[in-house]
ZADO-1210 file (C-alpha; in nm, 4 decimals, padded with zeros to 6 digits):
<atoms>
<atom x="01.1297" y="07.7403" z="-03.2717" code="MET" pos="1"/>
<atom x="00.8205" y="07.5763" z="-03.4247" code="THR" pos="2"/>
<atom x="00.5076" y="07.7879" z="-03.4486" code="ASN" pos="3"/>
<atom x="00.2145" y="07.6104" z="-03.2727" code="PRO" pos="4"/>
<atom x="-00.0267" y="07.7267" z="-03.5421" code="ALA" pos="5"/>
<atom x="00.1913" y="07.5701" z="-03.8102" code="ARG" pos="6"/>
<atom x="00.2274" y="07.2355" z="-03.6312" code="THR" pos="7"/>
<atom x="-00.1390" y="07.1795" z="-03.5543" code="ARG" pos="8"/>
<atom x="-00.2286" y="07.0286" z="-03.8941" code="CYS" pos="9"/>
<atom x="00.0742" y="06.7929" z="-03.9122" code="PRO" pos="10"/>
<atom x="-00.0114" y="06.6704" z="-03.5635" code="LEU" pos="11"/>
<atom x="-00.3670" y="06.5996" z="-03.6753" code="ALA" pos="12"/>
<atom x="-00.2367" y="06.4091" z="-03.9774" code="ARG" pos="13"/>
<atom x="-00.0221" y="06.1960" z="-03.7472" code="ARG" pos="14"/>
<atom x="-00.3256" y="06.1143" z="-03.5354" code="ILE" pos="15"/>
<atom x="-00.5572" y="06.0369" z="-03.8273" code="ARG" pos="16"/>
<atom x="-00.4232" y="05.6879" z="-03.9157" code="PRO" pos="17"/>
<atom x="-00.4819" y="05.5732" z="-03.5601" code="ARG" pos="18"/>
<atom x="-00.8482" y="05.6733" z="-03.5590" code="ILE" pos="19"/>
<atom x="-00.9518" y="05.5351" z="-03.9007" code="ARG" pos="20"/>
<atom x="-01.0291" y="05.1839" z="-03.7725" code="PRO" pos="21"/>
<atom x="-01.2608" y="05.3396" z="-03.5171" code="LEU" pos="22"/>
<atom x="-01.4606" y="05.5776" z="-03.7327" code="ILE" pos="23"/>
<atom x="-01.4717" y="05.3935" z="-04.0647" code="GLY" pos="24"/>
<atom x="-01.3503" y="05.4767" z="-04.4120" code="LEU" pos="25"/>
<atom x="-01.6389" y="05.7074" z="-04.4935" code="ALA" pos="26"/>
<atom x="-01.5713" y="05.9271" z="-04.1937" code="ALA" pos="27"/>
<atom x="-01.2017" y="05.9250" z="-04.2725" code="ALA" pos="28"/>
<atom x="-01.2806" y="06.0477" z="-04.6229" code="GLY" pos="29"/>
<atom x="-01.4945" y="06.3246" z="-04.4778" code="LEU" pos="30"/>
<atom x="-01.2068" y="06.4344" z="-04.2570" code="LEU" pos="31"/>
<atom x="-00.9764" y="06.4482" z="-04.5554" code="ALA" pos="32"/>
<atom x="-01.2210" y="06.6724" z="-04.7412" code="LEU" pos="33"/>
<atom x="-01.2958" y="06.9109" z="-04.4588" code="THR" pos="34"/>
<atom x="-00.9334" y="06.9980" z="-04.3741" code="GLY" pos="35"/>
<atom x="-00.7395" y="07.0596" z="-04.0579" code="CYS" pos="36"/>
<atom x="-01.0194" y="07.1896" z="-03.8381" code="SER" pos="37"/>
<atom x="-01.2309" y="06.8798" z="-03.9023" code="ALA" pos="38"/>
<atom x="-00.9304" y="06.6551" z="-03.8531" code="THR" pos="39"/>
<atom x="-00.8615" y="06.8139" z="-03.5173" code="SER" pos="40"/>
<atom x="-01.2251" y="06.7764" z="-03.4177" code="ALA" pos="41"/>
<atom x="-01.2222" y="06.4103" z="-03.5155" code="GLY" pos="42"/>
<atom x="-00.9063" y="06.3532" z="-03.3158" code="ALA" pos="43"/>
<atom x="-01.0606" y="06.5219" z="-03.0145" code="GLU" pos="44"/>
<atom x="-01.3706" y="06.3035" z="-03.0323" code="ASN" pos="45"/>
<atom x="-01.2034" y="05.9717" z="-03.1012" code="GLU" pos="46"/>
<atom x="-00.8436" y="05.9400" z="-02.9844" code="THR" pos="47"/>
<atom x="-00.6550" y="06.2506" z="-02.8717" code="ALA" pos="48"/>
<atom x="-00.8636" y="06.5015" z="-02.6758" code="PRO" pos="49"/>
<atom x="-00.7478" y="06.8612" z="-02.6908" code="ALA" pos="50"/>
<atom x="-00.6020" y="06.8426" z="-02.3428" code="GLU" pos="51"/>
<atom x="-00.3761" y="06.5572" z="-02.4561" code="ALA" pos="52"/>
<atom x="-00.1761" y="06.8000" z="-02.6706" code="VAL" pos="53"/>
<atom x="00.0706" y="07.0233" z="-02.4847" code="ILE" pos="54"/>
<atom x="00.2278" y="07.3352" z="-02.6338" code="ASP" pos="55"/>
<atom x="00.5868" y="07.2906" z="-02.5218" code="ASN" pos="56"/>
<atom x="00.8182" y="07.5828" z="-02.6025" code="CYS" pos="57"/>
<atom x="00.6276" y="07.6270" z="-02.9306" code="GLY" pos="58"/>
<atom x="00.6155" y="07.2618" z="-03.0288" code="THR" pos="59"/>
<atom x="00.3035" y="07.0519" z="-02.9823" code="GLU" pos="60"/>
<atom x="00.3535" y="06.7322" z="-02.7853" code="VAL" pos="61"/>
<atom x="00.0931" y="06.4574" z="-02.8113" code="ASP" pos="62"/>
<atom x="00.0647" y="06.2902" z="-02.4708" code="THR" pos="63"/>
<atom x="-00.1768" y="06.0173" z="-02.5807" code="THR" pos="64"/>
<atom x="00.0788" y="05.7376" z="-02.5567" code="ALA" pos="65"/>
<atom x="00.3297" y="05.6981" z="-02.2762" code="ALA" pos="66"/>
<atom x="00.6953" y="05.7185" z="-02.3878" code="PRO" pos="67"/>
<atom x="00.8658" y="05.3848" z="-02.3283" code="GLU" pos="68"/>
<atom x="01.2257" y="05.4382" z="-02.4436" code="ARG" pos="69"/>
<atom x="01.3471" y="05.7769" z="-02.3231" code="ILE" pos="70"/>
<atom x="01.6798" y="05.9529" z="-02.3626" code="VAL" pos="71"/>
<atom x="01.7355" y="06.2255" z="-02.1029" code="THR" pos="72"/>
<atom x="01.9701" y="06.5199" z="-02.1499" code="ILE" pos="73"/>
<atom x="02.0814" y="06.7248" z="-01.8454" code="LYS" pos="74"/>
<atom x="02.0548" y="06.6249" z="-01.4812" code="SER" pos="75"/>
<atom x="01.7213" y="06.7972" z="-01.4272" code="THR" pos="76"/>
<atom x="01.5400" y="06.5712" z="-01.6738" code="SER" pos="77"/>
<atom x="01.7110" y="06.2509" z="-01.5608" code="THR" pos="78"/>
<atom x="01.6481" y="06.3186" z="-01.1936" code="GLU" pos="79"/>
<atom x="01.2844" y="06.4095" z="-01.2459" code="LEU" pos="80"/>
<atom x="01.2112" y="06.0786" z="-01.4186" code="LEU" pos="81"/>
<atom x="01.3936" y="05.8901" z="-01.1434" code="ILE" pos="82"/>
<atom x="01.1916" y="06.0784" z="-00.8815" code="ALA" pos="83"/>
<atom x="00.8737" y="05.9814" z="-01.0668" code="LEU" pos="84"/>
<atom x="00.9744" y="05.6146" z="-01.0553" code="GLY" pos="85"/>
<atom x="01.0407" y="05.5934" z="-01.4299" code="LEU" pos="86"/>
<atom x="01.4105" y="05.5063" z="-01.4330" code="ALA" pos="87"/>
<atom x="01.3349" y="05.1773" z="-01.6064" code="ASP" pos="88"/>
<atom x="01.2097" y="05.3687" z="-01.9113" code="ARG" pos="89"/>
<atom x="01.5324" y="05.5698" z="-01.9490" code="VAL" pos="90"/>
<atom x="01.7531" y="05.3950" z="-02.2035" code="VAL" pos="91"/>
<atom x="02.0313" y="05.6514" z="-02.1867" code="GLY" pos="92"/>
<atom x="02.1311" y="05.9871" z="-02.0411" code="SER" pos="93"/>
<atom x="02.3735" y="06.2612" z="-02.1372" code="ALA" pos="94"/>
<atom x="02.5228" y="06.5875" z="-02.0118" code="PHE" pos="95"/>
<atom x="02.4798" y="06.5058" z="-01.6453" code="GLN" pos="96"/>
<atom x="02.5949" y="06.7928" z="-01.4251" code="ASP" pos="97"/>
<atom x="02.7257" y="06.5841" z="-01.1396" code="GLY" pos="98"/>
<atom x="02.6314" y="06.2898" z="-00.9194" code="PRO" pos="99"/>
<atom x="02.2658" y="06.2449" z="-00.8342" code="VAL" pos="100"/>
<atom x="02.1510" y="06.2638" z="-00.4712" code="PRO" pos="101"/>
<atom x="02.2084" y="05.9489" z="-00.2706" code="GLU" pos="102"/>
<atom x="01.8392" y="05.8592" z="-00.2645" code="GLU" pos="103"/>
<atom x="01.8433" y="05.8169" z="-00.6452" code="TRP" pos="104"/>
<atom x="02.1959" y="05.6816" z="-00.6899" code="ALA" pos="105"/>
<atom x="02.0932" y="05.3177" z="-00.7224" code="SER" pos="106"/>
<atom x="01.8415" y="05.3903" z="-00.9975" code="ALA" pos="107"/>
<atom x="02.0831" y="05.6212" z="-01.1775" code="ALA" pos="108"/>
<atom x="02.3551" y="05.3554" z="-01.1776" code="ALA" pos="109"/>
<atom x="02.1490" y="05.1422" z="-01.4149" code="ASP" pos="110"/>
<atom x="02.1104" y="05.4187" z="-01.6753" code="ILE" pos="111"/>
<atom x="02.3794" y="05.4198" z="-01.9456" code="PRO" pos="112"/>
<atom x="02.5551" y="05.7530" z="-01.9939" code="VAL" pos="113"/>
<atom x="02.6044" y="05.8117" z="-02.3670" code="ILE" pos="114"/>
<atom x="02.7931" y="06.1414" z="-02.3414" code="SER" pos="115"/>
<atom x="02.9360" y="06.3690" z="-02.0757" code="ASP" pos="116"/>
<atom x="02.8273" y="06.6647" z="-02.2861" code="PHE" pos="117"/>
<atom x="02.5609" y="06.7321" z="-02.5481" code="ALA" pos="118"/>
<atom x="02.5086" y="06.4088" z="-02.7442" code="PRO" pos="119"/>
<atom x="02.4948" y="06.4053" z="-03.1210" code="ASN" pos="120"/>
<atom x="02.1927" y="06.2694" z="-03.3020" code="GLN" pos="121"/>
<atom x="02.3690" y="05.9502" z="-03.4040" code="GLU" pos="122"/>
<atom x="02.4452" y="05.8606" z="-03.0424" code="ALA" pos="123"/>
<atom x="02.0846" y="05.9263" z="-02.9465" code="VAL" pos="124"/>
<atom x="01.9310" y="05.7281" z="-03.2320" code="LEU" pos="125"/>
<atom x="02.1573" y="05.4287" z="-03.1653" code="GLU" pos="126"/>
<atom x="01.9485" y="05.3716" z="-02.8525" code="LEU" pos="127"/>
<atom x="01.6292" y="05.3483" z="-03.0603" code="GLU" pos="128"/>
<atom x="01.4368" y="05.5906" z="-02.8371" code="PRO" pos="129"/>
<atom x="01.0789" y="05.6938" z="-02.8868" code="ASP" pos="130"/>
<atom x="01.1287" y="06.0130" z="-02.6855" code="PHE" pos="131"/>
<atom x="01.3934" y="06.2674" z="-02.5813" code="VAL" pos="132"/>
<atom x="01.3505" y="06.4721" z="-02.2631" code="PHE" pos="133"/>
<atom x="01.5885" y="06.7691" z="-02.2513" code="ALA" pos="134"/>
<atom x="01.6622" y="07.0089" z="-01.9696" code="GLY" pos="135"/>
<atom x="01.7700" y="07.2822" z="-02.2132" code="TRP" pos="136"/>
<atom x="01.6215" y="07.3800" z="-02.5507" code="GLU" pos="137"/>
<atom x="01.9740" y="07.4036" z="-02.6909" code="SER" pos="138"/>
<atom x="02.0062" y="07.0268" z="-02.6550" code="MET" pos="139"/>
<atom x="01.7421" y="06.9791" z="-02.9254" code="LEU" pos="140"/>
<atom x="01.9219" y="07.1352" z="-03.2213" code="THR" pos="141"/>
<atom x="02.0954" y="07.0017" z="-03.5303" code="ALA" pos="142"/>
<atom x="02.4281" y="07.0514" z="-03.3504" code="GLU" pos="143"/>
<atom x="02.3194" y="06.8336" z="-03.0577" code="ALA" pos="144"/>
<atom x="02.0588" y="06.5568" z="-03.0312" code="ALA" pos="145"/>
<atom x="01.8707" y="06.6803" z="-03.3375" code="GLY" pos="146"/>
<atom x="01.6076" y="06.9464" z="-03.3910" code="ASP" pos="147"/>
<atom x="01.2576" y="06.8617" z="-03.2788" code="ARG" pos="148"/>
<atom x="01.1059" y="06.8538" z="-03.6268" code="GLU" pos="149"/>
<atom x="01.3626" y="06.6093" z="-03.7630" code="SER" pos="150"/>
<atom x="01.3289" y="06.3885" z="-03.4553" code="LEU" pos="151"/>
<atom x="00.9514" y="06.3829" z="-03.5017" code="ALA" pos="152"/>
<atom x="01.0018" y="06.2806" z="-03.8627" code="GLY" pos="153"/>
<atom x="01.1951" y="05.9798" z="-03.7326" code="LEU" pos="154"/>
<atom x="00.9167" y="05.8898" z="-03.4901" code="GLY" pos="155"/>
<atom x="01.0922" y="06.0321" z="-03.1844" code="VAL" pos="156"/>
<atom x="00.8934" y="06.2681" z="-02.9634" code="GLY" pos="157"/>
<atom x="01.0571" y="06.5385" z="-02.7564" code="SER" pos="158"/>
<atom x="00.9926" y="06.7539" z="-02.4535" code="TYR" pos="159"/>
<atom x="01.1786" y="07.0408" z="-02.2854" code="VAL" pos="160"/>
<atom x="01.1398" y="07.1394" z="-01.9222" code="ALA" pos="161"/>
<atom x="00.8959" y="07.4362" z="-01.9540" code="PRO" pos="162"/>
<atom x="01.0977" y="07.6528" z="-01.7164" code="SER" pos="163"/>
<atom x="01.3886" y="07.6246" z="-01.9598" code="ALA" pos="164"/>
<atom x="01.1966" y="07.7675" z="-02.2564" code="CYS" pos="165"/>
<atom x="01.3800" y="08.0769" z="-02.3788" code="LYS" pos="166"/>
<atom x="01.1466" y="08.2346" z="-02.6355" code="GLU" pos="167"/>
<atom x="00.9647" y="08.5457" z="-02.5153" code="ALA" pos="168"/>
<atom x="00.6197" y="08.3869" z="-02.5384" code="ASP" pos="169"/>
<atom x="00.7250" y="08.0828" z="-02.3364" code="TYR" pos="170"/>
<atom x="00.9987" y="08.1794" z="-02.0908" code="GLN" pos="171"/>
<atom x="00.8504" y="08.2321" z="-01.7430" code="PRO" pos="172"/>
<atom x="00.8505" y="08.6003" z="-01.6532" code="GLU" pos="173"/>
<atom x="00.9887" y="08.4978" z="-01.3165" code="LYS" pos="174"/>
<atom x="01.0300" y="08.1443" z="-01.1883" code="LEU" pos="175"/>
<atom x="00.8369" y="08.0484" z="-00.8761" code="THR" pos="176"/>
<atom x="00.8129" y="07.7296" z="-00.6779" code="PHE" pos="177"/>
<atom x="00.4536" y="07.7003" z="-00.7980" code="ASP" pos="178"/>
<atom x="00.5960" y="07.7094" z="-01.1503" code="GLY" pos="179"/>
<atom x="00.8416" y="07.4323" z="-01.0677" code="VAL" pos="180"/>
<atom x="00.5597" y="07.2239" z="-00.9215" code="PHE" pos="181"/>
<atom x="00.3499" y="07.2872" z="-01.2326" code="ALA" pos="182"/>
<atom x="00.6421" y="07.1593" z="-01.4428" code="ASP" pos="183"/>
<atom x="00.6489" y="06.8394" z="-01.2372" code="ILE" pos="184"/>
<atom x="00.2742" y="06.7949" z="-01.2789" code="ALA" pos="185"/>
<atom x="00.2972" y="06.8479" z="-01.6549" code="GLU" pos="186"/>
<atom x="00.5799" y="06.5954" z="-01.6795" code="ALA" pos="187"/>
<atom x="00.3485" y="06.3558" z="-01.4998" code="GLY" pos="188"/>
<atom x="00.1002" y="06.3989" z="-01.7867" code="ARG" pos="189"/>
<atom x="00.3630" y="06.3643" z="-02.0591" code="VAL" pos="190"/>
<atom x="00.5113" y="06.0473" z="-01.9124" code="PHE" pos="191"/>
<atom x="00.1833" y="05.9047" z="-01.7770" code="HIS" pos="192"/>
<atom x="00.2864" y="05.9255" z="-01.4129" code="ALA" pos="193"/>
<atom x="00.0231" y="06.1681" z="-01.2859" code="GLU" pos="194"/>
<atom x="-00.0215" y="06.0057" z="-00.9453" code="GLU" pos="195"/>
<atom x="00.3521" y="05.9907" z="-00.8782" code="ALA" pos="196"/>
<atom x="00.3859" y="06.3548" z="-00.9833" code="ALA" pos="197"/>
<atom x="00.1036" y="06.4609" z="-00.7517" code="ALA" pos="198"/>
<atom x="00.2634" y="06.2780" z="-00.4599" code="ASP" pos="199"/>
<atom x="00.6023" y="06.4307" z="-00.5384" code="LEU" pos="200"/>
<atom x="00.4581" y="06.7831" z="-00.5520" code="VAL" pos="201"/>
<atom x="00.2743" y="06.7305" z="-00.2230" code="ALA" pos="202"/>
<atom x="00.5954" y="06.6162" z="-00.0537" code="ASP" pos="203"/>
<atom x="00.7899" y="06.9089" z="-00.1963" code="GLN" pos="204"/>
<atom x="00.5272" y="07.1625" z="-00.0909" code="ARG" pos="205"/>
<atom x="00.5412" y="07.0302" z="00.2645" code="ALA" pos="206"/>
<atom x="00.9218" y="07.0438" z="00.2657" code="ALA" pos="207"/>
<atom x="00.9170" y="07.3989" z="00.1278" code="LEU" pos="208"/>
<atom x="00.6782" y="07.5187" z="00.3971" code="GLU" pos="209"/>
<atom x="00.9154" y="07.3858" z="00.6626" code="ALA" pos="210"/>
<atom x="01.2038" y="07.6057" z="00.5434" code="ILE" pos="211"/>
<atom x="01.2588" y="07.9136" z="00.7564" code="GLY" pos="212"/>
<atom x="01.3410" y="08.2523" z="00.6058" code="SER" pos="213"/>
<atom x="01.6382" y="08.4537" z="00.7329" code="ASP" pos="214"/>
<atom x="01.5219" y="08.7906" z="00.8668" code="ASP" pos="215"/>
<atom x="01.8579" y="08.9716" z="00.8812" code="ARG" pos="216"/>
<atom x="01.8093" y="09.1483" z="00.5473" code="GLY" pos="217"/>
<atom x="02.1271" y="09.0057" z="00.3959" code="LEU" pos="218"/>
<atom x="02.2377" y="09.0536" z="00.0364" code="SER" pos="219"/>
<atom x="02.3884" y="08.7784" z="-00.1752" code="ALA" pos="220"/>
<atom x="02.5767" y="08.6993" z="-00.4945" code="LEU" pos="221"/>
<atom x="02.4999" y="08.3700" z="-00.6717" code="TRP" pos="222"/>
<atom x="02.8354" y="08.2950" z="-00.8347" code="TYR" pos="223"/>
<atom x="02.7957" y="08.0241" z="-01.0960" code="SER" pos="224"/>
<atom x="03.1099" y="08.0365" z="-01.3103" code="SER" pos="225"/>
<atom x="03.3595" y="08.2605" z="-01.4871" code="GLY" pos="226"/>
<atom x="03.6892" y="08.4222" z="-01.3916" code="THR" pos="227"/>
<atom x="03.7458" y="08.7416" z="-01.5881" code="ASP" pos="228"/>
<atom x="03.3714" y="08.8091" z="-01.5672" code="THR" pos="229"/>
<atom x="03.1540" y="08.6152" z="-01.3245" code="PRO" pos="230"/>
<atom x="02.8396" y="08.4463" z="-01.4534" code="TYR" pos="231"/>
<atom x="02.5719" y="08.4860" z="-01.1891" code="VAL" pos="232"/>
<atom x="02.2189" y="08.3920" z="-01.0993" code="GLY" pos="233"/>
<atom x="02.0072" y="08.6852" z="-01.2185" code="ALA" pos="234"/>
<atom x="01.6549" y="08.8065" z="-01.1478" code="GLY" pos="235"/>
<atom x="01.4068" y="08.5588" z="-01.2971" code="ILE" pos="236"/>
<atom x="01.5474" y="08.2068" z="-01.2606" code="GLY" pos="237"/>
<atom x="01.5919" y="07.9383" z="-00.9981" code="ALA" pos="238"/>
<atom x="01.8695" y="08.1212" z="-00.8051" code="PRO" pos="239"/>
<atom x="01.6452" y="08.4252" z="-00.7588" code="GLN" pos="240"/>
<atom x="01.3556" y="08.2037" z="-00.6528" code="MET" pos="241"/>
<atom x="01.5677" y="08.0217" z="-00.3976" code="MET" pos="242"/>
<atom x="01.7340" y="08.3342" z="-00.2585" code="MET" pos="243"/>
<atom x="01.3970" y="08.5033" z="-00.2120" code="GLU" pos="244"/>
<atom x="01.2716" y="08.2021" z="-00.0165" code="ARG" pos="245"/>
<atom x="01.5839" y="08.2209" z="00.2008" code="LEU" pos="246"/>
<atom x="01.5274" y="08.5901" z="00.2744" code="GLY" pos="247"/>
<atom x="01.8312" y="08.7020" z="00.0738" code="LEU" pos="248"/>
<atom x="01.8432" y="09.0026" z="-00.1600" code="THR" pos="249"/>
<atom x="02.0078" y="08.9112" z="-00.4890" code="ASN" pos="250"/>
<atom x="02.2527" y="09.1827" z="-00.6001" code="ILE" pos="251"/>
<atom x="02.1646" y="09.0919" z="-00.9621" code="ALA" pos="252"/>
<atom x="01.7879" y="09.0911" z="-00.9069" code="ALA" pos="253"/>
<atom x="01.7325" y="09.3744" z="-01.1539" code="ASP" pos="254"/>
<atom x="01.8777" y="09.1730" z="-01.4443" code="VAL" pos="255"/>
<atom x="01.5833" y="09.0225" z="-01.6325" code="ALA" pos="256"/>
<atom x="01.7376" y="08.6868" z="-01.7131" code="ASP" pos="257"/>
<atom x="01.7940" y="08.3491" z="-01.5526" code="THR" pos="258"/>
<atom x="02.1749" y="08.3733" z="-01.5693" code="TRP" pos="259"/>
<atom x="02.3879" y="08.6677" z="-01.6725" code="SER" pos="260"/>
<atom x="02.7427" y="08.8033" z="-01.6772" code="PRO" pos="261"/>
<atom x="02.8022" y="09.0634" z="-01.4071" code="LEU" pos="262"/>
<atom x="03.1253" y="09.2627" z="-01.3922" code="GLY" pos="263"/>
<atom x="03.3477" y="09.2355" z="-01.0879" code="TRP" pos="264"/>
<atom x="03.3118" y="09.6111" z="-01.0463" code="GLU" pos="265"/>
<atom x="02.9387" y="09.5662" z="-00.9858" code="ALA" pos="266"/>
<atom x="03.0078" y="09.2872" z="-00.7368" code="VAL" pos="267"/>
<atom x="03.2594" y="09.4983" z="-00.5485" code="ILE" pos="268"/>
<atom x="03.0235" y="09.7954" z="-00.5407" code="ASP" pos="269"/>
<atom x="02.7424" y="09.5764" z="-00.4025" code="ALA" pos="270"/>
<atom x="02.9714" y="09.4091" z="-00.1435" code="ASP" pos="271"/>
<atom x="02.7279" y="09.1201" z="-00.0795" code="PRO" pos="272"/>
<atom x="02.6915" y="08.9856" z="00.2716" code="ASP" pos="273"/>
<atom x="02.7134" y="08.6252" z="00.1522" code="VAL" pos="274"/>
<atom x="02.8280" y="08.4531" z="-00.1663" code="ILE" pos="275"/>
<atom x="02.6540" y="08.1422" z="-00.2957" code="VAL" pos="276"/>
<atom x="02.9127" y="07.9279" z="-00.4735" code="LEU" pos="277"/>
<atom x="02.7978" y="07.6824" z="-00.7385" code="VAL" pos="278"/>
<atom x="02.9986" y="07.3618" z="-00.7120" code="ASP" pos="279"/>
<atom x="03.0596" y="07.1959" z="-01.0484" code="ALA" pos="280"/>
<atom x="03.3268" y="06.9496" z="-01.1561" code="SER" pos="281"/>
<atom x="03.4507" y="07.1937" z="-01.4220" code="TRP" pos="282"/>
<atom x="03.4460" y="07.4945" z="-01.1854" code="ASN" pos="283"/>
<atom x="03.4440" y="07.3889" z="-00.8225" code="THR" pos="284"/>
<atom x="03.3449" y="07.5957" z="-00.5237" code="ALA" pos="285"/>
<atom x="03.7032" y="07.5592" z="-00.3977" code="ALA" pos="286"/>
<atom x="03.8433" y="07.7085" z="-00.7193" code="SER" pos="287"/>
<atom x="03.6061" y="08.0028" z="-00.6885" code="LYS" pos="288"/>
<atom x="03.7176" y="08.0671" z="-00.3322" code="ILE" pos="289"/>
<atom x="04.0807" y="08.0575" z="-00.4441" code="GLU" pos="290"/>
<atom x="04.0043" y="08.3124" z="-00.7157" code="LEU" pos="291"/>
<atom x="03.8126" y="08.5427" z="-00.4828" code="LEU" pos="292"/>
<atom x="04.0848" y="08.5352" z="-00.2196" code="GLU" pos="293"/>
<atom x="04.3753" y="08.5794" z="-00.4612" code="SER" pos="294"/>
<atom x="04.2380" y="08.8874" z="-00.6363" code="ASN" pos="295"/>
<atom x="04.3118" y="09.1961" z="-00.4227" code="PRO" pos="296"/>
<atom x="03.9869" y="09.3652" z="-00.5264" code="ALA" pos="297"/>
<atom x="03.7569" y="09.0755" z="-00.4385" code="THR" pos="298"/>
<atom x="03.9694" y="08.9767" z="-00.1386" code="ALA" pos="299"/>
<atom x="03.8572" y="09.3009" z="00.0227" code="ALA" pos="300"/>
<atom x="03.4911" y="09.1990" z="00.0106" code="LEU" pos="301"/>
<atom x="03.3461" y="09.1409" z="00.3551" code="GLY" pos="302"/>
<atom x="03.2017" y="08.8028" z="00.2551" code="ALA" pos="303"/>
<atom x="03.5441" y="08.6880" z="00.1350" code="VAL" pos="304"/>
<atom x="03.7332" y="08.8149" z="00.4376" code="GLN" pos="305"/>
<atom x="03.4901" y="08.6383" z="00.6716" code="SER" pos="306"/>
<atom x="03.4416" y="08.3289" z="00.4504" code="SER" pos="307"/>
<atom x="03.0685" y="08.3845" z="00.4335" code="ARG" pos="308"/>
<atom x="03.0111" y="08.1226" z="00.1648" code="TYR" pos="309"/>
<atom x="02.7162" y="07.8971" z="00.0884" code="LEU" pos="310"/>
<atom x="02.7681" y="07.6049" z="-00.1498" code="VAL" pos="311"/>
<atom x="02.5150" y="07.4487" z="-00.3856" code="VAL" pos="312"/>
<atom x="02.5635" y="07.1721" z="-00.6484" code="PRO" pos="313"/>
<atom x="02.5281" y="07.2927" z="-01.0055" code="PHE" pos="314"/>
<atom x="02.2303" y="07.0688" z="-01.0878" code="ALA" pos="315"/>
<atom x="02.0395" y="07.1878" z="-00.7816" code="ALA" pos="316"/>
<atom x="02.0568" y="07.5479" z="-00.8994" code="GLY" pos="317"/>
<atom x="01.8640" y="07.4827" z="-01.2203" code="GLU" pos="318"/>
<atom x="01.4851" y="07.4687" z="-01.2191" code="ALA" pos="319"/>
<atom x="01.3898" y="07.1185" z="-01.1208" code="GLY" pos="320"/>
<atom x="01.3131" y="06.8550" z="-00.8670" code="VAL" pos="321"/>
<atom x="01.6126" y="06.9419" z="-00.6448" code="ARG" pos="322"/>
<atom x="01.5303" y="07.3077" z="-00.5814" code="ASN" pos="323"/>
<atom x="01.3380" y="07.2522" z="-00.2585" code="VAL" pos="324"/>
<atom x="01.5971" y="07.0256" z="-00.0969" code="SER" pos="325"/>
<atom x="01.8761" y="07.2599" z="-00.2069" code="ALA" pos="326"/>
<atom x="01.6938" y="07.5569" z="-00.0555" code="THR" pos="327"/>
<atom x="01.6563" y="07.3681" z="00.2707" code="ALA" pos="328"/>
<atom x="02.0288" y="07.2882" z="00.2715" code="ASP" pos="329"/>
<atom x="02.1196" y="07.6497" z="00.1954" code="LEU" pos="330"/>
<atom x="01.8948" y="07.7637" z="00.4798" code="ALA" pos="331"/>
<atom x="02.0956" y="07.5504" z="00.7229" code="GLN" pos="332"/>
<atom x="02.4211" y="07.6893" z="00.5882" code="GLN" pos="333"/>
<atom x="02.2879" y="08.0452" z="00.6079" code="LEU" pos="334"/>
<atom x="02.1783" y="08.0015" z="00.9673" code="ALA" pos="335"/>
<atom x="02.5401" y="07.9228" z="01.0594" code="ALA" pos="336"/>
<atom x="02.6725" y="08.2395" z="00.8930" code="VAL" pos="337"/>
<atom x="02.7700" y="08.5130" z="01.1358" code="ASP" pos="338"/>
<atom x="02.7358" y="08.8632" z="00.9947" code="VAL" pos="339"/>
<atom x="02.8471" y="09.1484" z="01.2179" code="GLU" pos="340"/>
</atoms>
């Protein structure tokens, strides 16, 4: 991770050539003599005000210019740009977690998919992007699309969904819908679509308020993946946020992480009233049901015996623009569940 304090001066040096024509050679020479603090002050006064620089997971992102050729990695980033009306700026996408919702399918069809998994830097750079928008920090490493510093050196900016930051100083203590909406608003600033972001947040707030909360005091397991050991939605991420809004008690709520392994013994001891099944092409909801029903220990769970399952697409369970609609869909499914 890049230290913000260490990146401030390089950022100022990148800004300086753009402001020289405006302030004259003498002023530029003065900036060079007075160091980083003066350079930052000059940038604030002439071209890039302080609020134009965002500290994103420890890397400073200059939002002065709107990205025009964007590569998106993960469904959450691709779908957010489509929802903001920016699909025409996306020159390629990668690591999509499944089909996009029908309302965005037409726009998504025009975006080339460069890899079904994490793209390598060569595949990204072939598209001549000026920006990479990643849904996970791990997508911006030397093993994937390239680390953020090396991309910047090639003139390619980068941005990670803030809710996906993993470092202690940046990871949200606990994700909230207000946090998701703040992420959308910040993306509006980064991609120069502030009005579209504001409209999107307003629509999502209204849709969220219309979702009813179940008052039966039911417990739930959010089963994402895994066979020998299930990987579950834990206590601080999008699954927890959505289950709380539904009125469900997460059996893994005391695990301070977004996702976490949880032994089958713990699941059996908790005997959740309902099980939320994440549906992914590599680990479908149907395959999870088959596993739960074929294992004698889990087959004895009340939720399994009574088929008290809720299903959510993988991409909708990660922090992003689909959380509200997914919560509304889960609420309808939950209302149809009969618990004795």
